[in-house]
C-alpha positions in Angstrom: -0.1 -0.1 0.0 1.6 3.2 -1.0 0.0 7.1 -0.4 0.8 10.3 -1.8 0.3 13.6 0.6 1.1 16.8 -1.7 1.0 20.3 -0.6 2.0 23.1 -2.0 4.3 25.6 0.0 5.3 29.3 -1.2 9.5 29.0 -0.4 11.9 31.5 -1.6 14.4 29.5 -4.1 17.8 29.1 -2.5 21.2 27.7 -4.3 20.2 24.3 -2.4 16.9 24.2 -4.3 17.2 24.9 -7.9 14.1 25.1 -9.5 12.4 27.2 -12.0 9.7 28.5 -10.1 9.3 30.7 -6.6 6.9 27.7 -5.3 7.9 24.4 -3.6 5.8 21.5 -3.5 6.2 19.3 -0.4 5.8 15.7 -1.1 4.8 12.8 1.3 5.2 9.5 -0.1 4.8 6.3 1.9 7.2 3.5 0.4 7.7 -0.4 1.1 10.8 -1.0 2.3 12.1 -2.5 -1.2 11.5 0.6 -3.1 13.2 3.0 0.2 15.9 0.4 -0.1 16.4 1.1 -3.7 15.9 4.8 -3.6 18.7 5.0 -0.7 20.9 2.5 -3.0 20.5 5.1 -6.0 20.8 7.9 -4.1 23.8 6.7 -2.6 25.5 5.2 -5.7 25.1 8.6 -7.3 25.6 10.9 -4.4 22.7 12.7 -4.3 20.0 13.0 -2.4 16.6 11.0 -1.7 14.9 14.2 -3.2 17.1 14.5 -6.5 16.6 10.8 -6.9 12.9 11.1 -7.0 13.7 14.3 -9.2 15.3 12.4 -11.7 13.2 9.2 -11.0 10.0 11.4 -12.5 11.9 13.4 -15.1 13.2 9.8 -16.6 9.7 8.6 -16.4 8.3 11.0 -18.0 10.6 11.5 -21.0 9.6 7.7 -21.5 6.0 7.9 -21.3 6.4 10.7 -23.7 7.9 8.9 -26.0 6.3 5.7 -26.2 3.1 7.8 -26.6 4.7 9.2 -29.8 5.4 5.4 -30.6 8.8 5.6 -30.3 10.7 1.8 -28.8 12.7 2.0 -25.3 15.5 -0.3 -26.0 18.8 -1.2 -24.0 21.3 -3.2 -26.3 24.4 -4.9 -24.9 28.0 -3.5 -25.8 28.1 -6.4 -28.3 25.1 -5.7 -29.5 24.2 -9.5 -29.1 21.3 -8.9 -26.4 18.3 -6.3 -27.2 16.0 -5.5 -24.7 12.5 -3.6 -25.1 11.1 -1.5 -22.0 7.5 -2.0 -21.7 5.9 0.6 -19.5 2.5 -0.8 -17.7 
């Protein structure tokens, strides 16, 4: 089970919070332990905050969603091109 609580929280932009708007949105999300562990692993590996990891994940998902809506296919290819896998969003 997961839940999302979104509230618009007016704040001044700082150098720490790079945003194109004058307002940040506070987002509270409940994750199961497996998903939370995956988020921590990604953030640690990249040396970024949980918040930045979530921002990047949303950006990637949005890009993939837009591309597939236009009929494009998202694939990964092994270095020797012997293995091609296609990403399918459900």
